[in-house]
N, CA, C and O of each residue as an XYZ file, in Angstrom:
632
protein
N    -108.026    -50.301    -16.641
C    -106.967    -50.709    -17.556
C    -105.624    -50.425    -16.888
O    -105.376    -49.302    -16.449
N    -104.783    -51.404    -16.810
C    -103.507    -51.146    -16.137
C    -102.518    -50.474    -17.076
O    -102.745    -50.343    -18.279
N    -101.429    -50.062    -16.482
C    -100.449    -49.260    -17.217
C     -99.787    -49.995    -18.363
O     -99.510    -49.399    -19.404
N     -99.535    -51.254    -18.193
C     -98.817    -52.017    -19.220
C     -99.692    -52.193    -20.464
O     -99.187    -52.106    -21.584
N    -100.977    -52.436    -20.291
C    -101.852    -52.608    -21.437
C    -102.104    -51.294    -22.155
O    -102.402    -51.292    -23.350
N    -101.989    -50.167    -21.441
C    -102.295    -48.861    -22.026
C    -101.206    -48.372    -22.976
O    -101.482    -47.596    -23.891
N     -99.977    -48.821    -22.763
C     -98.877    -48.382    -23.635
C     -99.091    -48.889    -25.050
O     -99.502    -50.029    -25.268
N     -98.802    -48.011    -26.011
C     -98.895    -48.419    -27.411
C     -97.586    -49.073    -27.810
O     -96.511    -48.571    -27.482
N     -97.670    -50.171    -28.505
C     -96.455    -50.835    -28.944
C     -95.932    -50.158    -30.209
O     -96.705    -49.725    -31.063
N     -94.623    -50.078    -30.311
C     -93.997    -49.474    -31.480
C     -94.042    -50.462    -32.638
O     -93.987    -51.672    -32.418
N     -94.142    -49.960    -33.881
C     -94.110    -50.888    -35.024
C     -92.757    -51.578    -35.095
O     -91.716    -50.945    -34.915
N     -92.779    -52.876    -35.359
C     -91.555    -53.656    -35.363
C     -90.808    -53.450    -36.667
O     -91.406    -53.478    -37.743
N     -89.504    -53.241    -36.574
C     -88.664    -53.039    -37.746
C     -87.962    -54.356    -38.087
O     -87.448    -55.042    -37.204
N     -87.949    -54.689    -39.341
C     -87.343    -55.934    -39.796
C     -85.978    -55.717    -40.429
O     -85.542    -56.538    -41.235
N     -85.294    -54.633    -40.085
C     -83.998    -54.335    -40.703
C     -82.966    -55.414    -40.415
O     -82.259    -55.854    -41.322
N     -82.875    -55.839    -39.173
C     -81.861    -56.837    -38.802
C     -82.142    -58.158    -39.493
O     -81.219    -58.810    -39.982
N     -83.398    -58.557    -39.540
C     -83.746    -59.807    -40.205
C     -83.422    -59.764    -41.694
O     -82.975    -60.759    -42.264
N     -83.649    -58.603    -42.327
C     -83.318    -58.473    -43.748
C     -81.810    -58.541    -43.985
O     -81.364    -59.133    -44.968
N     -81.025    -57.942    -43.093
C     -79.569    -58.018    -43.213
C     -79.106    -59.466    -43.056
O     -78.251    -59.936    -43.806
N     -79.676    -60.165    -42.079
C     -79.306    -61.571    -41.868
C     -79.658    -62.407    -43.097
O     -78.856    -63.230    -43.539
N     -80.853    -62.198    -43.651
C     -81.253    -62.948    -44.843
C     -80.345    -62.620    -46.027
O     -79.983    -63.514    -46.792
N     -79.972    -61.341    -46.185
C     -79.068    -60.957    -47.266
C     -77.700    -61.596    -47.119
O     -77.122    -62.066    -48.099
N     -77.176    -61.616    -45.889
C     -75.882    -62.261    -45.659
C     -75.958    -63.760    -45.930
O     -75.026    -64.338    -46.491
N     -77.053    -64.388    -45.537
C     -77.201    -65.819    -45.754
C     -77.273    -66.128    -47.247
O     -76.636    -67.073    -47.712
N     -78.038    -65.345    -47.999
C     -78.147    -65.579    -49.444
C     -76.810    -65.316    -50.136
O     -76.459    -66.018    -51.084
N     -76.057    -64.310    -49.671
C     -74.734    -64.050    -50.247
C     -73.800    -65.214    -49.984
O     -73.031    -65.609    -50.860
N     -73.864    -65.766    -48.780
C     -73.028    -66.926    -48.459
C     -73.357    -68.120    -49.320
O     -72.454    -68.805    -49.799
N     -74.642    -68.384    -49.528
C     -75.065    -69.507    -50.375
C     -74.624    -69.271    -51.816
O     -74.170    -70.198    -52.487
N     -74.756    -68.025    -52.298
C     -74.339    -67.724    -53.665
C     -72.842    -67.921    -53.840
O     -72.403    -68.419    -54.877
N     -72.050    -67.538    -52.838
C     -70.602    -67.730    -52.937
C     -70.222    -69.205    -52.899
O     -69.263    -69.616    -53.552
N     -70.963    -70.000    -52.142
C     -70.662    -71.428    -52.083
C     -71.012    -72.155    -53.380
O     -70.356    -73.133    -53.740
N     -72.029    -71.687    -54.075
C     -72.479    -72.401    -55.277
C     -71.793    -71.928    -56.553
O     -71.899    -72.604    -57.576
N     -71.096    -70.794    -56.535
C     -70.441    -70.316    -57.760
C     -68.986    -70.749    -57.779
O     -68.380    -71.035    -56.746
N     -68.443    -70.786    -59.004
C     -67.042    -71.166    -59.179
C     -66.132    -69.962    -59.333
O     -64.921    -70.122    -59.482
N     -66.699    -68.742    -59.298
C     -65.896    -67.529    -59.454
C     -65.125    -67.287    -58.156
O     -65.715    -67.291    -57.076
N     -63.806    -67.077    -58.257
C     -63.035    -66.810    -57.047
C     -63.465    -65.483    -56.404
O     -63.653    -64.480    -57.091
N     -63.613    -65.500    -55.104
C     -64.100    -64.343    -54.361
C     -63.120    -63.174    -54.445
O     -63.551    -62.024    -54.530
N     -61.833    -63.437    -54.423
C     -60.855    -62.353    -54.458
C     -60.893    -61.599    -55.792
O     -60.545    -60.419    -55.837
N     -61.308    -62.256    -56.871
C     -61.429    -61.585    -58.161
C     -62.595    -60.595    -58.127
O     -62.489    -59.487    -58.654
N     -63.698    -60.994    -57.509
C     -64.848    -60.105    -57.404
C     -64.508    -58.885    -56.537
O     -64.899    -57.767    -56.871
N     -63.796    -59.088    -55.446
C     -63.410    -57.977    -54.560
C     -62.466    -57.027    -55.294
O     -62.608    -55.809    -55.184
N     -61.499    -57.573    -56.045
C     -60.552    -56.757    -56.787
C     -61.280    -55.912    -57.841
O     -60.987    -54.725    -57.985
N     -62.213    -56.502    -58.569
C     -62.983    -55.756    -59.577
C     -63.812    -54.653    -58.915
O     -63.923    -53.553    -59.457
N     -64.389    -54.939    -57.759
C     -65.177    -53.944    -57.037
C     -64.298    -52.778    -56.593
O     -64.702    -51.622    -56.722
N     -63.121    -53.058    -56.079
C     -62.206    -51.998    -55.645
C     -61.761    -51.153    -56.831
O     -61.697    -49.928    -56.722
N     -61.452    -51.786    -57.966
C     -61.063    -51.043    -59.162
C     -62.206    -50.161    -59.658
O     -61.971    -49.028    -60.078
N     -63.435    -50.664    -59.613
C     -64.595    -49.889    -60.043
C     -64.805    -48.686    -59.130
O     -65.059    -47.582    -59.611
N     -64.703    -48.886    -57.828
C     -64.879    -47.787    -56.873
C     -63.782    -46.740    -57.063
O     -64.061    -45.542    -57.024
N     -62.546    -47.176    -57.269
C     -61.446    -46.239    -57.484
C     -61.630    -45.403    -58.733
O     -61.408    -44.192    -58.701
N     -62.029    -46.020    -59.827
C     -62.245    -45.257    -61.065
C     -63.449    -44.332    -60.940
O     -63.443    -43.235    -61.499
N     -64.479    -44.756    -60.217
C     -65.651    -43.904    -60.011
C     -65.297    -42.678    -59.187
O     -65.757    -41.577    -59.490
N     -64.496    -42.850    -58.162
C     -64.075    -41.719    -57.325
C     -63.251    -40.733    -58.146
O     -63.396    -39.522    -57.982
N     -62.397    -41.233    -59.019
C     -61.581    -40.363    -59.871
C     -62.455    -39.557    -60.835
O     -62.216    -38.368    -61.046
N     -63.467    -40.205    -61.419
C     -64.373    -39.511    -62.336
C     -65.165    -38.436    -61.585
O     -65.333    -37.327    -62.092
N     -65.649    -38.753    -60.391
C     -66.402    -37.779    -59.589
C     -65.513    -36.603    -59.206
O     -65.956    -35.455    -59.244
N     -64.265    -36.878    -58.839
C     -63.328    -35.807    -58.477
C     -63.072    -34.876    -59.656
O     -63.089    -33.656    -59.493
N     -62.835    -35.438    -60.843
C     -62.593    -34.617    -62.026
C     -63.831    -33.807    -62.410
O     -63.718    -32.659    -62.841
N     -65.016    -34.407    -62.251
C     -66.256    -33.691    -62.557
C     -66.449    -32.514    -61.617
O     -66.827    -31.426    -62.053
N     -66.194    -32.722    -60.331
C     -66.343    -31.631    -59.356
C     -65.363    -30.500    -59.644
O     -65.714    -29.326    -59.528
N     -64.155    -30.845    -60.012
C     -63.169    -29.814    -60.337
C     -63.610    -29.031    -61.558
O     -63.529    -27.803    -61.568
N     -64.080    -29.732    -62.601
C     -64.464    -29.024    -63.821
C     -65.751    -28.222    -63.646
O     -65.944    -27.219    -64.333
N     -66.635    -28.644    -62.740
C     -67.901    -27.929    -62.552
C     -67.758    -26.767    -61.575
O     -68.307    -25.693    -61.819
N     -67.036    -26.957    -60.477
C     -67.013    -25.958    -59.414
C     -65.724    -25.142    -59.339
O     -65.784    -23.923    -59.179
N     -64.572    -25.777    -59.449
C     -63.304    -25.091    -59.205
C     -62.868    -24.261    -60.405
O     -62.535    -23.086    -60.248
N     -62.863    -24.849    -61.606
C     -62.390    -24.125    -62.790
C     -63.148    -22.827    -63.045
O     -62.510    -21.805    -63.295
N     -64.495    -22.819    -62.992
C     -65.187    -21.539    -63.213
C     -64.820    -20.483    -62.172
O     -64.735    -19.301    -62.506
N     -64.601    -20.885    -60.920
C     -64.217    -19.913    -59.897
C     -62.823    -19.353    -60.147
O     -62.585    -18.165    -59.930
N     -61.902    -20.194    -60.600
C     -60.538    -19.747    -60.865
C     -60.506    -18.834    -62.095
O     -59.751    -17.862    -62.121
N     -61.308    -19.136    -63.103
C     -61.321    -18.344    -64.328
C     -62.199    -17.098    -64.223
O     -62.187    -16.254    -65.119
N     -62.956    -16.982    -63.137
C     -63.872    -15.860    -62.972
C     -63.104    -14.598    -62.582
O     -62.110    -14.661    -61.859
N     -63.575    -13.466    -63.067
C     -62.973    -12.199    -62.667
C     -63.341    -11.911    -61.219
O     -64.341    -12.413    -60.704
N     -62.518    -11.096    -60.573
C     -62.727    -10.795    -59.163
C     -64.052    -10.067    -58.935
O     -64.742    -10.331    -57.950
N     -64.407     -9.164    -59.829
C     -65.669     -8.427    -59.676
C     -66.872     -9.358    -59.809
O     -67.884     -9.175    -59.132
N     -66.755    -10.369    -60.697
C     -67.834    -11.345    -60.826
C     -67.975    -12.181    -59.555
O     -69.088    -12.492    -59.131
N     -66.854    -12.540    -58.957
C     -66.872    -13.316    -57.717
C     -67.523    -12.522    -56.590
O     -68.321    -13.064    -55.826
N     -67.180    -11.230    -56.487
C     -67.787    -10.369    -55.464
C     -69.285    -10.216    -55.741
O     -70.089    -10.251    -54.810
N     -69.665    -10.047    -57.000
C     -71.084     -9.944    -57.351
C     -71.859    -11.193    -56.994
O     -72.986    -11.117    -56.504
N     -71.249    -12.358    -57.240
C     -71.877    -13.620    -56.887
C     -72.045    -13.750    -55.378
O     -73.067    -14.242    -54.902
N     -71.038    -13.308    -54.631
C     -71.128    -13.347    -53.163
C     -72.209    -12.389    -52.664
O     -72.924    -12.718    -51.718
N     -72.345    -11.208    -53.281
C     -73.379    -10.263    -52.876
C     -74.783    -10.806    -53.160
O     -75.691    -10.653    -52.342
N     -74.952    -11.437    -54.318
C     -76.249    -12.027    -54.647
C     -76.597    -13.147    -53.674
O     -77.735    -13.243    -53.215
N     -75.619    -13.995    -53.357
C     -75.853    -15.090    -52.416
C     -76.210    -14.571    -51.039
O     -77.148    -15.067    -50.416
N     -75.477    -13.577    -50.552
C     -75.770    -13.044    -49.224
C     -77.120    -12.325    -49.197
O     -77.837    -12.417    -48.201
N     -77.484    -11.611    -50.270
C     -78.787    -10.949    -50.290
C     -79.921    -11.976    -50.321
O     -80.971    -11.750    -49.719
N     -79.724    -13.089    -51.006
C     -80.720    -14.152    -51.013
C     -80.885    -14.742    -49.613
O     -82.003    -15.009    -49.173
N     -79.765    -14.943    -48.917
C     -79.825    -15.436    -47.540
C     -80.543    -14.471    -46.614
O     -81.346    -14.887    -45.779
N     -80.253    -13.171    -46.760
C     -80.934    -12.163    -45.942
C     -82.425    -12.100    -46.263
O     -83.243    -11.891    -45.368
N     -82.781    -12.279    -47.535
C     -84.188    -12.286    -47.924
C     -84.917    -13.459    -47.276
O     -86.021    -13.289    -46.758
N     -84.312    -14.645    -47.301
C     -84.921    -15.803    -46.656
C     -85.067    -15.592    -45.153
O     -86.068    -15.997    -44.562
N     -84.069    -14.959    -44.533
C     -84.137    -14.669    -43.096
C     -85.277    -13.696    -42.798
O     -85.985    -13.855    -41.804
N     -85.454    -12.687    -43.657
C     -86.533    -11.713    -43.467
C     -87.901    -12.375    -43.640
O     -88.823    -12.093    -42.874
N     -88.042    -13.245    -44.629
C     -89.297    -13.967    -44.832
C     -89.601    -14.833    -43.616
O     -90.745    -14.905    -43.166
N     -88.585    -15.482    -43.096
C     -88.750    -16.330    -41.909
C     -89.215    -15.505    -40.717
O     -90.132    -15.913    -40.005
N     -88.592    -14.347    -40.491
C     -88.977    -13.493    -39.374
C     -90.407    -12.977    -39.546
O     -91.153    -12.893    -38.570
N     -90.791    -12.636    -40.760
C     -92.149    -12.153    -41.001
C     -93.175    -13.250    -40.758
O     -94.248    -12.987    -40.215
N     -92.856    -14.475    -41.153
C     -93.759    -15.598    -40.897
C     -93.929    -15.804    -39.397
O     -95.042    -16.026    -38.921
N     -92.834    -15.731    -38.657
C     -92.914    -15.918    -37.209
C     -93.719    -14.801    -36.563
O     -94.528    -15.067    -35.673
N     -93.521    -13.568    -36.984
C     -94.208    -12.445    -36.352
C     -95.710    -12.435    -36.664
O     -96.498    -11.953    -35.851
N     -96.112    -12.953    -37.809
C     -97.536    -12.956    -38.166
C     -98.281    -14.172    -37.631
O     -99.510    -14.165    -37.560
N     -97.556    -15.201    -37.261
C     -98.185    -16.389    -36.708
C     -98.395    -16.150    -35.217
O     -97.450    -15.807    -34.508
N     -99.601    -16.325    -34.743
C     -99.882    -16.022    -33.349
C    -100.031    -17.310    -32.549
O    -100.319    -18.372    -33.101
N     -99.831    -17.195    -31.252
C     -99.832    -18.354    -30.379
C    -101.237    -18.811    -29.987
O    -101.399    -19.942    -29.529
N    -102.248    -17.974    -30.152
C    -103.599    -18.327    -29.737
C    -104.123    -19.465    -30.610
O    -103.981    -19.440    -31.833
N    -104.715    -20.435    -29.984
C    -105.274    -21.557    -30.733
C    -106.788    -21.415    -30.844
O    -107.533    -22.384    -30.701
N    -107.225    -20.179    -31.102
C    -108.636    -19.913    -31.350
C    -108.813    -19.555    -32.815
O    -107.948    -18.922    -33.420
N    -109.938    -19.966    -33.377
C    -110.230    -19.728    -34.786
C    -110.354    -18.222    -35.042
O    -111.080    -17.541    -34.318
N    -109.658    -17.684    -36.063
C    -109.782    -16.257    -36.358
C    -111.140    -15.890    -36.952
O    -111.491    -14.710    -36.990
N    -111.910    -16.875    -37.415
C    -113.214    -16.607    -38.021
C    -114.330    -16.635    -36.974
O    -115.082    -15.669    -36.846
N    -114.440    -17.748    -36.218
C    -115.556    -17.897    -35.284
C    -115.115    -17.916    -33.817
O    -115.963    -18.001    -32.928
N    -113.831    -17.840    -33.548
C    -113.231    -17.789    -32.209
C    -113.469    -19.049    -31.380
O    -113.366    -18.998    -30.155
N    -113.783    -20.178    -32.014
C    -113.843    -21.459    -31.306
C    -112.444    -22.050    -31.233
O    -111.514    -21.523    -31.843
N    -112.291    -23.122    -30.503
C    -110.990    -23.769    -30.303
C    -110.558    -24.486    -31.585
O    -111.363    -25.152    -32.235
N    -109.267    -24.339    -31.944
C    -108.694    -25.052    -33.086
C    -108.139    -26.383    -32.615
O    -107.638    -26.495    -31.496
N    -108.228    -27.394    -33.471
C    -107.693    -28.714    -33.165
C    -106.603    -29.049    -34.166
O    -106.736    -28.782    -35.360
N    -105.523    -29.635    -33.668
C    -104.390    -29.956    -34.533
C    -104.725    -31.142    -35.434
O    -105.292    -32.139    -34.985
N    -104.364    -31.015    -36.718
C    -104.560    -32.094    -37.691
C    -103.230    -32.341    -38.404
O    -102.278    -31.581    -38.226
N    -103.164    -33.397    -39.205
C    -101.921    -33.742    -39.902
C    -101.594    -32.700    -40.969
O    -102.478    -32.179    -41.649
N    -100.296    -32.411    -41.094
C     -99.840    -31.465    -42.114
C     -99.729    -32.165    -43.463
O     -99.551    -33.380    -43.544
N     -99.840    -31.365    -44.515
C     -99.585    -31.869    -45.857
C     -98.072    -31.936    -46.062
O     -97.322    -31.303    -45.318
N     -97.621    -32.681    -47.044
C     -96.193    -32.860    -47.285
C     -95.505    -31.521    -47.598
O     -94.394    -31.280    -47.126
N     -96.147    -30.655    -48.382
C     -95.534    -29.371    -48.740
C     -95.382    -28.489    -47.506
O     -94.440    -27.700    -47.435
N     -96.284    -28.601    -46.535
C     -96.170    -27.814    -45.309
C     -94.994    -28.289    -44.469
O     -94.297    -27.484    -43.851
N     -94.781    -29.581    -44.449
C     -93.644    -30.134    -43.720
C     -92.333    -29.696    -44.367
O     -91.386    -29.331    -43.670
N     -92.276    -29.734    -45.703
C     -91.070    -29.312    -46.420
C     -90.803    -27.827    -46.189
O     -89.654    -27.426    -46.003
N     -91.859    -27.006    -46.200
C     -91.710    -25.571    -45.952
C     -91.163    -25.304    -44.559
O     -90.276    -24.467    -44.391
N     -91.681    -26.005    -43.562
C     -91.196    -25.776    -42.199
C     -89.748    -26.226    -42.045
O     -88.987    -25.598    -41.308
N     -89.351    -27.299    -42.725
C     -87.949    -27.746    -42.669
C     -87.041    -26.763    -43.390
O     -85.941    -26.480    -42.916
N     -87.487    -26.233    -44.540
C     -86.659    -25.311    -45.324
C     -86.427    -24.000    -44.582
O     -85.341    -23.426    -44.665
N     -87.431    -23.524    -43.862
C     -87.294    -22.264    -43.129
C     -86.797    -22.473    -41.705
O     -86.697    -21.514    -40.941
N     -86.483    -23.712    -41.338
C     -86.020    -24.073    -40.004
C     -86.990    -23.545    -38.953
O     -86.603    -22.845    -38.018
N     -88.264    -23.901    -39.133
C     -89.331    -23.513    -38.215
C     -90.130    -24.743    -37.825
O     -90.199    -25.716    -38.576
N     -90.726    -24.692    -36.662
C     -91.697    -25.698    -36.291
C     -93.051    -25.206    -36.767
O     -93.307    -24.001    -36.772
N     -93.910    -26.111    -37.162
C     -95.216    -25.691    -37.647
C     -96.289    -26.631    -37.137
O     -96.019    -27.783    -36.796
N     -97.492    -26.129    -37.092
C     -98.646    -26.923    -36.720
C     -99.802    -26.563    -37.631
O     -99.980    -25.396    -37.977
N    -100.577    -27.537    -38.016
C    -101.717    -27.323    -38.902
C    -102.972    -27.550    -38.072
O    -103.172    -28.630    -37.515
N    -103.811    -26.535    -37.995
C    -104.979    -26.567    -37.124
C    -106.244    -26.359    -37.931
O    -106.233    -25.691    -38.965
N    -107.354    -26.946    -37.442
C    -108.637    -26.808    -38.105
C    -109.726    -26.595    -37.052
O    -109.704    -27.202    -35.981
N    -110.672    -25.724    -37.380
C    -111.813    -25.448    -36.504
C    -112.907    -26.467    -36.817
O    -113.237    -26.690    -37.981
N    -113.463    -27.078    -35.786
C    -114.502    -28.079    -36.012
C    -115.837    -27.456    -36.384
O    -116.656    -28.105    -37.034
N    -116.073    -26.206    -35.983
C    -117.385    -25.615    -36.254
C    -117.472    -24.993    -37.649
O    -118.467    -25.192    -38.345
N    -116.446    -24.243    -38.068
C    -116.530    -23.581    -39.381
C    -115.594    -24.180    -40.422
O    -115.571    -23.713    -41.561
N    -114.822    -25.204    -40.062
C    -113.893    -25.918    -40.959
C    -112.763    -25.043    -41.485
O    -112.131    -25.388    -42.484
N    -112.497    -23.910    -40.826
C    -111.363    -23.067    -41.202
C    -110.080    -23.782    -40.773
O    -110.007    -24.318    -39.667
N    -109.064    -23.790    -41.652
C    -107.787    -24.411    -41.295
C    -106.667    -23.395    -41.471
O    -106.701    -22.555    -42.370
N    -105.682    -23.491    -40.596
C    -104.560    -22.553    -40.601
C    -103.266    -23.282    -40.296
O    -103.242    -24.259    -39.548
N    -102.206    -22.794    -40.885
C    -100.867    -23.309    -40.623
C    -100.146    -22.283    -39.767
O    -100.010    -21.128    -40.171
N     -99.683    -22.685    -38.591
C     -98.996    -21.788    -37.672
C     -97.540    -22.189    -37.565
O     -97.204    -23.373    -37.543
N     -96.671    -21.174    -37.498
C     -95.234    -21.408    -37.384
C     -94.747    -20.952    -36.023
O     -95.277    -20.005    -35.442
N     -93.725    -21.642    -35.519
C     -93.114    -21.326    -34.239
C     -91.606    -21.339    -34.420
O     -91.088    -21.964    -35.345
N     -90.907    -20.647    -33.533
C     -89.444    -20.732    -33.506
C     -89.081    -22.167    -33.137
O     -89.731    -22.772    -32.285
N     -88.059    -22.705    -33.765
C     -87.589    -24.024    -33.390
C     -86.898    -23.929    -32.045
O     -85.974    -23.135    -31.871
N     -87.332    -24.721    -31.111
C     -86.713    -24.762    -29.796
C     -85.890    -26.030    -29.698
O     -86.339    -27.087    -30.142
N     -84.685    -25.952    -29.121
C     -83.864    -27.160    -29.050
C     -84.470    -28.250    -28.157
O     -84.201    -29.436    -28.350
N     -85.289    -27.842    -27.179
C     -85.863    -28.845    -26.274
C     -87.180    -29.409    -26.783
O     -87.703    -30.361    -26.204
N     -87.728    -28.840    -27.858
C     -88.958    -29.374    -28.427
C     -88.638    -30.163    -29.677
O     -87.767    -29.776    -30.456
N     -89.324    -31.249    -29.869
C     -89.086    -32.071    -31.050
C     -90.294    -31.963    -31.972
O     -91.000    -32.942    -32.216
N     -90.517    -30.751    -32.481
C     -91.615    -30.540    -33.429
C     -91.016    -30.329    -34.816
O     -89.928    -29.765    -34.938
N     -91.725    -30.783    -35.879
C     -91.248    -30.692    -37.254
C     -91.437    -29.365    -37.804
O     -91.087    -29.119    -38.958
């Protein structure tokens, strides 16, 4: 088998074709309607402007006002709780890394582990803790384990 046939082809993405089709349908719709285009653009700009104003006022009333009206001791307490939560997550992350071992042998029967696909919750956990993870299963005893690794900048593991 030669090298060219051995390469796997990437799945083809139809994003550009969909954009072209959307632009073509928009053009046809504009040609067939009697509504002036500048009126539609003006209404869209007014809608976006009013939406941005509502979002800005909501953010101020939700985040800024409570902080300004909060007592200084409450603000310090909130900062201490936030920092302790961050330190707790860091400690959990370090403990996970220290307990996960690099050996790819089954802890039950000591046969070789083989990598299998992770479940969605395992992927979310590894992203949340900023760790790389691998899910392994033993073919002889069907034991499966999730192993965590430090994220390395040169490795592209999830």
